[in-house]
N, C-alpha and C positions, 0 to 999 in steps of 0.2 A: 448497434454494432455494424449493421449492414451499411448505414450511412457513413460511419467513420471509415470503413474499409473502402468504400467507393471514393470518398474524398482523398484518402491516401494514394490510391491508384492514380487519381487525377494529378496529384502533386508529382508523383514519380514520372508520369508521362510528360507533364508540362515542363519540368525542370531537367529531367534526364538522369535521375539518380540511378546508380548501378545496382544497389541492393538496399532493401528495407530490413532493419534489425528491430524486432519486437522485444522490448525489454521485459525480462522476467519480473514479476509474474503477471503484470497487468496485460501483457500482450499475447498471452498464450491462446486464448479463444479467438481473439481478433485475427491472429495469424492464420488460423484455420479458415475463417471466412474470407480473408483477403486472398489466400491461395486459391480458394474455390472460385471467387469472382475472376481472378486472373486467368484461371484455366478455362472458364466458360466464355470469356470475352476475347481471349487472345490465342487460345489453342494450347497454351502451355503455361506453366507457373512462372510468374515473374520471380526473379531471384530474391528470396527472403531468408531470414535467419532468426532463430530464437536465441537472444543474448542473455546469458546468465549474469545478472548484475543487480546490485542493491546498494542502499546507503551503507550497510555494514561491510560489504565486500570492498567498497571504495575507501574505507578508513585509511589504509596505508598511503593513498593519494591525498586524502583530505588533511591528515595530520602529519606535521613534521616539526622539527625543533623550533622553527621560527614562528609558526602560527598555532602551536600546541594549545595554549590557553584560550585564545580568542575563538577558535573554531569549536572546541568542546562546549564553551559557554553558550554559543549560539545554536548548537545542535541538540541540546537536551533541556528538558524542563526540570529545574532543580527540585521542585516540590514533589516530583514523582520518583525521585531517585535516591539511592543510598551509595556510599562509597563502594560497596560490593557490586552493585549493578553497573556502575561506571567502569570499574576495573574489568568486569566480565565482558562488557560491550567493546572495550578498546584493547582486548587481549592481544590482538595481532600486532600491536606496536609497544607492548609492555612486557617487562620481565615477569615471570610467574610470581604469584602472591604466596609468600611463605609466612610461617608463624612469626618469624623475626620481623617481617615487614608489618604484619598485623599489630604487633606490639609497638612498633615505631609510630604507626598511625594513631594508635590509642593514646600514646604519650603526647601526640600533637593535638589530641582532642577529637579524633574522628573514630567513631565506632562503625564497624562494617555494616550493621543492619539498621542504622539510624538514618531516617530521611533528613535531607538537608532542610534547615529551617528558613534560610534566606539566601539571596544571590551572593552576598558577600562571603558567607561561609562556603558556598559552592566554589567561588573563585579562589579562595585560600586553599581549599582541598585540591583543586586542579593544579595549582602551583606546587603543592606538596607532592602530588602524584608525578608531576614532571621530574621533580628532584629525586624521588625514590625509585620510580619504576620505568620511566621512559627509556627505551632501548633504541638508539639510533641505528645500530647494526640490524636489529630485527625489523625495524620499520623500513629500512632501505631494502632489505632482502625481499620482504613482502610487496613493497612498492614495485620492484623490478618484475616479480611474477605477475602482478596485476597488470602492469603495463604490457608485458609480453602477451598476455591473454587478449587484451583489447587490440593490440597491434595485429595479431593473427586473425582476428574476427572482423575488424572494422576498417574499411578503406576511406580515403579522403572524400570520394564522391558518393558516399553512402548517406542513408537517412536513418536516424534512430527514433523509434516511437515509444512514448511513455504517456501515461494518463494525465497526470497533473504537472504543473510547472511552476516551481519556485526558482529554478535555475541552478540549484546546488549540484545535483547529480550530473547534469550536462556540463557544468563548469569543471568538475573533477575528471570527466572523460576527456575533455579537451586538454586539461593539464597533463594527464597521463600520456595521451597520444602525441602531444606537442604539435597538434594541427587542429584546425577548426572542422568540426563535423556537424552537419545540419541536424536539427531535432524537429520532431512533429509531436504536438501535444493537443489535448482537448482544449485547454485554455491556459492563459498566463495569469499568475496570481499576484496582480497588483504591482506596487512600487518596487519591491525587492527583485521581482523578475525583470522588470524594465531596467533597473540599475545594473544587474548582472549582464544583461544583453549588451548594454552600452559599454560596460567596463571590459568585457572579454570579447566583444564583437561577435557574439554568437548568432548563428543563422537559425531562425525559428519559423516554423509553419504552425499556425494555430487554427484548430477546427472552429472554435468559437471566437468572436471578437468581443466577448463579454465574459464575466465570471459567473458561472451558474450558481444558483442559490444553494445547492447541496453538493458542491464539490467536496472531495476529500475521502475520508476513510470508508464511509458507507458505499460510495460509488466504487472504490477499489475492491471492497469485499465482493461485490456482485461480479465485477469484471475478472478478477484474478484467479489464476490456477491455484489448486489446493495443495500442490506439492510444497515441501518446506522451502524457505527462502535461502538463496545463495549467500553465504557469509564470508567467503574467501576462495582462494585458489591454491593448489599445490602443483608443483612441477614433477612429472613422472616421465618415464621413457617414451610413452606414447604422446606426450604433450602436456598442456596445462589442463588440469581437471578441476571443475568447480567443487567446492565443499559446501554441504548443506547443513542447516540447523536441524535439531530433532523436531519431528512433527508432533504437535499437540493433538490430542484426540478431540475431534469435533465432527462426529459422524453425520449429525443433522446438517451442519453447514456444508459438508462435502456433498451430501445428496442434493440439497437445495440449489447450490451454485451449479453443480453439474447438470441438473435438470433444466435450469434456466438457460444455460448456454447450449445445451443440446437442442432446446426449442429454437434458440436464435439461429443455430446452424441449419436446422431443418427448414426454417423460414427462408434463409438465404438459398438453400437448395431449390425449394419450390419456386421462389421468385426468379432465379436464373433459368430454371427449366422452361418457364413460360415467357419470360421477357429478356433472356440473355442476349438474343440476337438483335434486340432493339435498344440496348443500353445507350447507344450513341445519341438517341433522341429523347431519352428520359433524363430530365434535368430537375434538380432540387437543391435548395440551400441547406446547410447543416442543420439549422433549427427546424426546417420542415421535417426532417427525418427523426429528430430527437426530442421534439417538444412534448410528446406523450410520456416519454421516459423521464424527462426532467420534471414534468408535472407530477408523476408518480412519486419521485423522490421527495418533492417539496410538500405534497399533500396526499399521502396515500390513504385509502380507506382502511379502516381497522381490519376488515376481513382480508384484504390483500396483504397488509403488513404482517398479519398473523402467520403467513407462510414462513416468516423468518423467526418465529418463536423458537427459542432453544439454540439459535445460532450464536456463537460466541466470537469475539473479535479481540485482537491484540495489536498494540502499536507501542511496544516498549521502547523502541529506539528513540522516538521523539516525544510522543504523547504520554508515555508512561502508563498506557492502558494495559492492564493485565487480566485477560479473560473476562471481559465484560459482555453482557448481553448486547447483541447488535441493536436491537430495538431500543434499548436504553440510551445508547449513544445517538442513535438516529433521532429519537424524540427530543433529546437534550439539544441537539444542533438545531432542530426545527424551532424549538422554543426560544433559543438564543437569537435566532434570525427572524423571529416573529412571523413565521410562516403559517401559523395556525392560531386563529383567534381564541380557541378554547384553552390553549396553553398546556404545558406538560410539566407543571411545577414539581410533580411527584418524581420525575425522572432526574435524580441527582447524579451529577457527574463526579462521584467520589467512589473510592474503593469500598465495597460492601461485602466483607468476608462472609457474613451470615447469609446475605442475599445469594451469593454464589453457591454456598453450601446447599441452600434450599433447592436451587435449580439442579445441582449435581444429584441430589437425592431423588428429585422428580424424574430426571432423565434416566437414572439407573433402575428405578423401582416402579414408577407410576405411569410414565409416558405412554406405554402400550396398553394400559388398562382402559376400562370403559369410562364413559363420561361421568358417571356417578362417583366412581373411585377418585377420579381426578378432582372433581368438585369437593369431595370430603377432605382430600389432602390439602388443597389451598385454603379451605375454610379453617383448617387447624393451624396452618403455618403463616398465612398471610391473608387476613380478612379483607383488606382493601383490594388486593389483587383479585380475590374471589368475587367481590362485588362488581368490579370492573368487567370481568369476563362473563359473569351472569347477565349483566345488562346488555353486553354485546350479543349474547345468545338470544335474549328476549327480543331485541331489535331485529335480529336476523330472521327469527321465526315469524315476526309480523310482516 
């Protein structure tokens, strides 16, 4: 995080950006370190801002009558969604769901709680959704509010920072503002990113010139603020106010992420205390500052990764992930990308209601008990997990 903040400051000074906007929620902790470095090196904080923005808050910009079907098709995974989840997700551009509409969908062969079986069925539903519920008036009203919020916040000679880059969110910001605004990202995500850069003439600054092995949702979990995500905006007398989703309970995740980022900020404070006056002669490449962190994500030791035991993660907007264990997703991604020769075949990337229930019971009733009680619990409900943890403890003791 220190390396990224230093790199951002270098881009600002080199190109002359007037303000850096740190996109919620990926940029919250980075903004604190960036402001600290600016204060210690320049005597005052460089102009920075925390920008409340998300894929869901930009739906009124993304979806309109012309591109309704295509953009929903490419923004969601059909196999993780039902008609009800799609309707809830795009409520900012749809008429309210009524019993009459539920009956009409049922007559068309769509049940609210049934997961889509294939992409063809999903495409037919989206066409039906457009016919039954799309509201041009509501979409236009929310689009204007979203555009007004961005216009108030972002100037033409500003820079917007976000972690990953597929190009979608940046594209929608440019569409809403009607002007090109530069973006800064950890990396660009392959062909789709390059295609959007060319098509919309986007101005991009990339921290890495390659795609890290473990980009994506695990990295975002560690970097991101724990407040609920912004899902839209409302216009009040005092101006445009962000609207937030309801926060899910994840006390372990809150504690772990806050402690990690408290340590990162403390490191930045100590570093600037001793070397702040000499930063002009301290030179390093992005990978120099980040290689240990990237190595940790790619091949963490079991003991280090166990810090995240009990942390849950969600990505319902695109990935359809509903309160899964972070380590399950982490190990699945490492297994898919062949980052560990031992493999993690047991980490299945599927919804496991019983598995989630086991963890809920564990967190509520067993987590704070002694090691023997914990061991007896897992021996009763999940023998394979018990064996795995027992072997880890034996190896650690040796």
